[in-house]
C-alpha positions as CSV (number, residue, x, y, z in Angstrom):
1,X,23.0,-45.2,-34.4
2,X,25.9,-46.1,-32.2
3,X,28.3,-43.9,-34.0
4,X,25.6,-40.8,-33.1
5,X,25.4,-41.5,-30.0
6,X,29.5,-41.4,-29.9
7,X,29.6,-38.1,-31.7
8,X,27.2,-36.4,-29.2
9,X,29.0,-37.7,-26.1
10,X,32.5,-36.4,-27.7
11,X,30.3,-32.7,-28.7
12,X,29.2,-32.9,-24.8
13,X,32.7,-33.1,-23.8
14,X,34.0,-31.1,-25.6
15,X,31.7,-28.2,-24.4
16,X,32.3,-29.5,-21.2
17,X,35.8,-28.9,-21.3
18,X,35.5,-25.6,-23.4
19,X,32.7,-24.2,-20.1
20,X,36.0,-25.7,-17.2
21,X,38.6,-23.6,-19.5
22,X,36.6,-20.5,-19.4
23,X,35.6,-21.1,-15.9
24,X,39.3,-21.6,-14.8
25,X,40.0,-18.4,-16.8
26,X,37.4,-16.3,-14.9
27,X,38.7,-17.5,-11.7
28,X,42.2,-16.6,-12.7
29,X,40.9,-13.0,-13.6
30,X,38.9,-12.9,-9.8
31,X,42.4,-14.2,-8.3
32,X,44.3,-11.3,-10.0
33,X,42.3,-8.6,-9.3
34,X,41.4,-9.8,-5.8
35,X,45.6,-8.7,-5.5
36,X,45.3,-5.2,-7.3
37,X,42.0,-4.5,-5.5
38,X,43.8,-5.2,-2.4
39,X,46.6,-3.0,-2.7
40,X,44.2,-0.3,-4.2
41,X,42.4,-0.5,-1.1
42,X,46.1,0.0,0.8
43,X,46.9,3.0,-1.1
44,X,43.3,4.7,-0.6
45,X,43.7,3.8,3.2
46,X,47.2,5.4,3.5
47,X,46.0,8.4,1.9
48,X,43.0,8.5,4.1
49,X,45.1,8.4,6.9
50,X,47.6,10.8,5.9
51,X,45.0,13.5,5.1
52,X,43.6,12.8,8.5
53,X,46.9,13.7,10.2
54,X,47.1,17.1,8.2
55,X,43.8,18.2,9.0
56,X,45.0,17.2,12.9
57,X,48.3,19.3,12.3
58,X,46.4,22.0,10.7
59,X,44.0,22.3,13.8
60,X,47.0,22.4,16.1
61,X,48.6,25.3,14.3
62,X,45.6,27.2,14.4
63,X,45.5,26.4,17.9
64,X,48.9,27.6,18.8
65,X,48.9,30.5,16.4
66,X,45.9,32.0,18.9
67,X,47.7,31.7,21.6
68,X,51.1,32.7,23.2
69,X,52.5,29.3,23.7
70,X,52.9,29.1,20.0
71,X,56.1,30.0,19.1
72,X,58.4,28.5,21.9
73,X,58.6,25.6,24.0
74,X,61.3,24.3,26.5
75,X,63.9,24.0,23.9
76,X,63.6,27.2,22.4
77,X,61.8,25.7,19.3
78,X,59.3,27.2,17.3
79,X,56.2,24.9,17.8
80,X,54.6,26.7,14.4
81,X,57.3,25.7,12.5
82,X,57.7,22.4,13.6
83,X,53.9,21.7,13.1
84,X,54.2,23.3,9.8
85,X,57.0,20.7,8.7
86,X,55.1,17.6,9.7
87,X,52.3,19.3,7.5
88,X,54.6,19.2,4.7
89,X,55.6,15.5,5.3
90,X,52.4,14.6,5.5
91,X,51.5,16.1,2.0
92,X,54.9,14.6,0.4
93,X,53.7,10.8,1.4
94,X,50.1,11.5,0.2
95,X,52.0,12.6,-3.0
96,X,53.5,9.7,-3.2
97,X,50.7,7.3,-2.8
98,X,48.9,9.1,-5.1
99,X,51.7,8.6,-8.0
100,X,51.8,5.3,-7.2
101,X,48.1,4.4,-7.0
102,X,48.0,6.2,-10.3
103,X,50.8,3.9,-11.6
104,X,49.0,0.7,-10.2
105,X,46.0,2.0,-11.9
106,X,47.4,2.2,-15.3
107,X,49.0,-1.6,-15.4
108,X,45.8,-2.5,-13.5
109,X,43.9,-1.6,-16.7
110,X,46.9,-3.6,-19.3
111,X,46.2,-6.4,-17.1
112,X,42.5,-6.0,-17.1
113,X,42.7,-5.9,-20.9
114,X,44.9,-8.9,-21.0
115,X,42.5,-11.1,-19.1
116,X,39.5,-10.3,-20.7
117,X,41.4,-11.4,-24.2
118,X,42.4,-14.5,-22.6
119,X,39.0,-15.7,-22.0
120,X,39.1,-15.9,-25.8
121,X,41.9,-17.8,-26.8
122,X,39.9,-20.8,-28.3
123,X,38.6,-18.3,-30.7
124,X,41.6,-15.8,-31.5
125,X,45.5,-16.2,-32.6
126,X,48.0,-14.7,-30.6
127,X,48.8,-11.1,-30.7
128,X,52.4,-9.9,-30.2
129,X,52.5,-6.1,-28.9
130,X,55.2,-3.7,-27.9
131,X,55.6,-3.3,-24.0
132,X,58.5,-2.0,-22.4
133,X,59.4,-4.7,-19.7
134,X,61.7,-2.1,-17.4
135,X,58.6,0.0,-16.6
136,X,56.5,-3.0,-16.4
137,X,58.6,-4.7,-13.6
138,X,59.0,-1.2,-11.6
139,X,55.5,-1.5,-11.0
140,X,54.2,-5.3,-11.3
141,X,55.4,-5.7,-7.7
142,X,53.7,-2.8,-6.1
143,X,50.0,-4.9,-7.3
144,X,50.8,-6.9,-3.6
145,X,50.7,-5.9,-0.3
146,X,54.2,-7.4,0.2
147,X,55.9,-5.5,-2.7
148,X,58.7,-5.2,0.1
149,X,60.1,-8.5,-0.5
150,X,60.0,-8.4,-4.5
151,X,63.2,-7.7,-6.3
152,X,63.5,-7.4,-10.0
153,X,66.5,-7.5,-12.2
154,X,66.0,-6.9,-16.3
155,X,69.1,-8.0,-18.7
156,X,70.9,-4.9,-19.6
157,X,70.7,-6.3,-23.3
158,X,66.8,-6.2,-22.9
159,X,65.5,-3.7,-25.9
160,X,63.4,-0.5,-24.9
161,X,60.0,-2.5,-26.5
162,X,59.4,-6.0,-26.4
163,X,56.7,-7.6,-28.7
164,X,54.8,-10.1,-26.3
165,X,51.4,-12.0,-26.2
166,X,50.1,-9.6,-23.1
167,X,47.1,-12.1,-22.0
168,X,49.9,-14.7,-21.6
169,X,52.6,-13.0,-20.0
170,X,50.6,-11.0,-17.3
171,X,48.1,-14.4,-16.9
172,X,51.9,-16.4,-16.1
173,X,53.8,-13.9,-14.2
174,X,51.2,-12.7,-11.6
175,X,50.0,-16.2,-11.2
176,X,53.2,-17.6,-10.5
177,X,54.3,-14.4,-8.2
178,X,51.6,-14.5,-6.0
179,X,52.6,-18.6,-5.7
180,X,56.1,-17.5,-5.0
181,X,54.7,-14.8,-2.4
182,X,52.1,-17.0,-0.2
183,X,54.7,-20.1,0.2
184,X,57.3,-18.2,2.0
185,X,57.6,-15.1,4.4
186,X,61.3,-14.5,2.4
187,X,62.5,-12.6,-0.6
188,X,60.8,-13.5,-4.0
189,X,63.4,-12.0,-7.5
190,X,61.4,-11.7,-11.0
191,X,64.5,-11.9,-13.3
192,X,64.1,-10.9,-17.0
193,X,66.5,-11.4,-20.0
194,X,66.5,-11.4,-23.6
195,X,68.3,-13.2,-25.8
196,X,67.7,-14.3,-29.5
197,X,64.7,-12.4,-30.0
198,X,63.2,-14.2,-27.1
199,X,62.1,-13.1,-23.5
200,X,62.4,-15.2,-20.6
201,X,61.2,-14.5,-17.3
202,X,62.4,-16.2,-13.9
203,X,60.6,-15.8,-10.4
204,X,62.8,-17.4,-7.7
205,X,61.4,-17.8,-4.3
206,X,63.4,-18.9,-0.5
207,X,60.3,-21.0,0.1
208,X,60.2,-24.6,1.4
209,X,60.7,-25.8,-2.0
210,X,59.2,-29.0,-4.3
211,X,60.0,-32.8,-4.5
212,X,61.2,-33.3,-7.8
213,X,58.5,-36.3,-7.7
214,X,56.2,-33.2,-7.7
215,X,57.1,-31.1,-10.4
216,X,55.2,-32.1,-13.1
217,X,51.7,-32.9,-10.6
218,X,52.0,-29.2,-9.8
219,X,50.9,-28.1,-13.1
220,X,48.1,-30.5,-13.1
221,X,44.5,-29.0,-12.6
222,X,42.9,-29.0,-9.0
223,X,46.3,-30.0,-7.1
224,X,47.6,-28.2,-4.4
225,X,50.5,-29.5,-2.4
226,X,49.7,-27.6,0.5
227,X,46.0,-28.2,1.3
228,X,45.9,-25.9,4.2
229,X,46.6,-22.8,2.1
230,X,43.6,-21.0,0.0
231,X,43.3,-21.4,-3.5
232,X,41.4,-23.9,-6.1
233,X,44.4,-25.3,-7.6
234,X,44.3,-23.9,-10.9
235,X,47.4,-20.9,-11.2
236,X,49.6,-23.1,-12.4
237,X,47.7,-25.4,-14.5
238,X,46.8,-22.1,-16.3
239,X,50.3,-20.9,-16.6
240,X,51.1,-24.1,-18.4
241,X,47.7,-23.9,-20.9
242,X,49.0,-20.5,-21.9
243,X,52.0,-21.4,-22.5
244,X,51.1,-24.4,-24.6
245,X,49.0,-21.8,-26.7
246,X,52.3,-20.0,-27.7
247,X,53.7,-23.4,-28.3
248,X,56.7,-22.8,-25.4
249,X,56.3,-24.0,-22.0
250,X,57.1,-23.8,-18.0
251,X,60.0,-24.8,-16.2
252,X,60.9,-25.8,-12.5
253,X,64.1,-26.3,-10.9
254,X,63.4,-26.9,-6.9
255,X,64.2,-29.7,-4.4
256,X,62.5,-29.6,-1.1
257,X,63.8,-27.0,1.5
258,X,65.8,-24.6,-0.7
259,X,63.1,-22.4,-2.4
260,X,62.0,-22.8,-6.4
261,X,62.6,-21.3,-9.5
262,X,60.1,-20.8,-12.3
263,X,61.0,-19.5,-15.7
């Protein structure tokens, strides 16, 4: 009877761990898509703003064309010509945001597919698929509003296609990158290197750094060194679990006041 009770308890604990794991993955999915939806809304707002400017300029052009004042101002410049140049500039801005939005949508689709697969790691084996790291790193920073603070460097030896487990790649990179941007107002760099048929990603920031005694703690579940910041403390824990699934790990190099590097 005692053995049966222990077995039932173990089953309940296993079930609880499984539910907690899925809950963490769903939280990560929501966290990643919070960033993506934010940048998508930003792109849409910019396009809407440019379109309003274009409409305003067209109305001004119409008014100027119907008046004698539309051809020359005090400096002898053609007002209609200036307005047409402004319309052209706004249309070019619109086109840039449309292209950016399209590329962000494409990479978002890759990330969605990878995150859904991440929910099933306990019932599937790793799937290594080809991906162009250079192209991905061009657009990864644009998933964040603070993309102007992110720089990327790709090893010159990087093959055109690298076989990776996409669910792990996106989960780890997005979690570490979002943390880096959250804890620093400075620059964040992403470096991709390739050696001995292994891909290494390194994310470095100019933040407050991490004390050596906390280097292991930050990977524990629900641990947040800065309790005033938002979040559940699941990101780095999820990174470690994902990498352990592939029999690899995440390293951190940092000291207080000197930023941090994760690879």
